[in-house]
C-alpha positions in Angstrom: -11.0 -17.4 -0.5 -9.6 -20.0 -2.8 -6.7 -22.2 -1.8 -4.7 -21.1 -4.8 -5.6 -17.4 -4.7 -2.1 -16.4 -3.5 -0.6 -18.2 -6.5 -3.1 -16.5 -8.8 -2.2 -13.1 -7.5 1.5 -13.7 -7.9 0.9 -15.2 -11.4 -1.0 -12.2 -12.6 1.6 -9.8 -11.2 4.4 -11.8 -13.0 2.5 -11.6 -16.3 2.0 -7.8 -15.9 5.6 -7.1 -14.9 6.9 -9.2 -17.9 4.8 -7.1 -20.2 6.1 -3.9 -18.6 9.7 -5.1 -19.1 8.9 -5.9 -22.8 7.4 -2.4 -23.4 10.4 -0.8 -21.6 12.8 -2.8 -23.8 10.9 -1.6 -26.9 11.2 2.0 -25.7 15.0 1.7 -25.1 15.5 0.0 -28.5 13.7 2.8 -30.3 15.2 5.7 -28.3 16.8 7.1 -31.5 14.2 6.1 -34.1 13.2 9.2 -36.0 11.0 7.3 -38.4 8.6 5.4 -36.1 5.3 5.8 -38.0 4.2 7.2 -41.3 1.3 9.7 -40.6 -0.3 12.0 -43.1 2.5 11.7 -45.6 5.3 12.3 -43.2 7.4 10.3 -40.9 7.0 10.9 -37.1 9.4 9.8 -34.4 8.7 6.8 -32.2 6.4 7.5 -29.2 7.2 6.2 -25.8 4.8 3.5 -24.7 3.5 3.0 -21.2 1.4 0.3 -19.5 -1.7 1.0 -17.5 -2.4 -1.5 -14.7 -5.4 -2.0 -12.5 -6.8 -4.5 -10.0 -8.7 -7.5 -11.5 -11.8 -6.5 -9.7 -12.7 -3.1 -8.3 -15.0 -3.6 -5.4 -16.5 -0.6 -3.7 -18.7 -1.8 -0.9 -18.5 -4.3 1.9 -21.6 -6.0 0.6 -20.0 -6.6 -2.8 -16.8 -8.0 -1.3 -18.7 -10.3 1.1 -21.0 -11.5 -1.7 -18.1 -12.3 -4.0 -16.3 -14.1 -1.3 -19.3 -16.2 -0.5 -19.9 -17.0 -4.2 -16.2 -17.6 -4.7 -16.5 -15.6 -7.9 -13.8 -13.1 -7.0 -10.7 -12.7 -8.9 -7.6 -11.3 -7.2 -4.5 -9.9 -8.8 -3.7 -7.3 -11.4 -4.4 -6.9 -15.1 -3.2 -4.7 -17.9 -5.9 -2.2 -18.9 -4.1 -0.7 -21.8 -0.9 0.3 -23.5 -0.8 3.9 -24.4 1.6 6.5 -25.8 3.3 9.1 -23.6 1.9 12.5 -24.5 5.1 14.4 -23.6 6.7 16.3 -26.5 9.4 15.0 -28.7 13.0 16.1 -28.2 14.5 18.5 -30.6 18.2 18.6 -31.5 20.0 20.8 -34.0 21.7 18.7 -36.6 21.3 20.1 -40.2 23.3 17.2 -41.6 20.7 14.6 -40.4 18.5 13.2 -43.2 15.4 13.8 -41.1 16.2 17.5 -40.3 13.5 20.1 -41.0 14.1 23.3 -42.9 15.6 24.9 -39.8 18.0 22.1 -39.2 16.2 20.5 -36.2 15.6 16.8 -35.9 12.6 15.5 -33.9 13.7 12.6 -31.7 11.5 10.2 -29.7 10.3 11.3 -26.2 12.2 8.4 -24.7 14.5 9.2 -21.7 16.9 6.3 -21.2 17.5 7.2 -17.6 13.7 7.0 -16.9 13.4 3.8 -18.8 16.2 2.2 -16.8 14.6 3.2 -13.5 11.3 1.8 -14.7 13.1 -1.4 -15.9 14.7 -1.8 -12.5 11.3 -1.3 -10.8 9.6 -3.9 -13.0 12.4 -6.3 -12.5 12.4 -6.0 -8.8 8.6 -6.4 -8.7 8.9 -9.5 -10.8 11.6 -10.9 -8.4 9.4 -10.1 -5.4 6.5 -12.0 -6.9 8.6 -15.0 -7.7 9.7 -15.0 -4.1 6.1 -14.8 -2.9 5.1 -17.6 -5.3 7.9 -19.8 -4.0 6.9 -19.0 -0.4 3.3 -19.9 -1.1 4.4 -23.2 -2.7 6.7 -24.0 0.2 3.8 -23.4 2.7 1.6 -25.8 0.7 4.3 -28.4 0.6 4.8 -28.1 4.4 1.0 -28.5 4.9 1.1 -31.7 2.8 3.9 -33.0 4.9 1.8 -32.6 8.1 -0.7 -35.1 6.7 1.9 -37.9 6.5 
């Protein structure tokens, strides 16, 4: 295990959570955007985006884990594996006066639920704060270790 592996883990988590907060902010900003994309000659509403996260390395056997530790080629932490659109259906509201209303008077709005986005934002923010705390604790331990040598 590397001396700085704890910092690498916290650093990767900080990067991932920052991206999650950016995506959530984009979702909130586009919660009422009825013209998100031009597809096949028609405007479609914005689609909620989500972040997929996975461990840096997916080890399955004890032998793999041991070999990677001995070779010091292991990477710890998390990474973003993709940003994808939420497949849930759009919201429909009845507003015949809206410029994007269909022939029946219904308007298709994005599948963004502000309450869900706020909960996700709080989750990402608290994860970010927890990783900052872990990074600072690791740094403090290294500083104390250096003071022992004086």
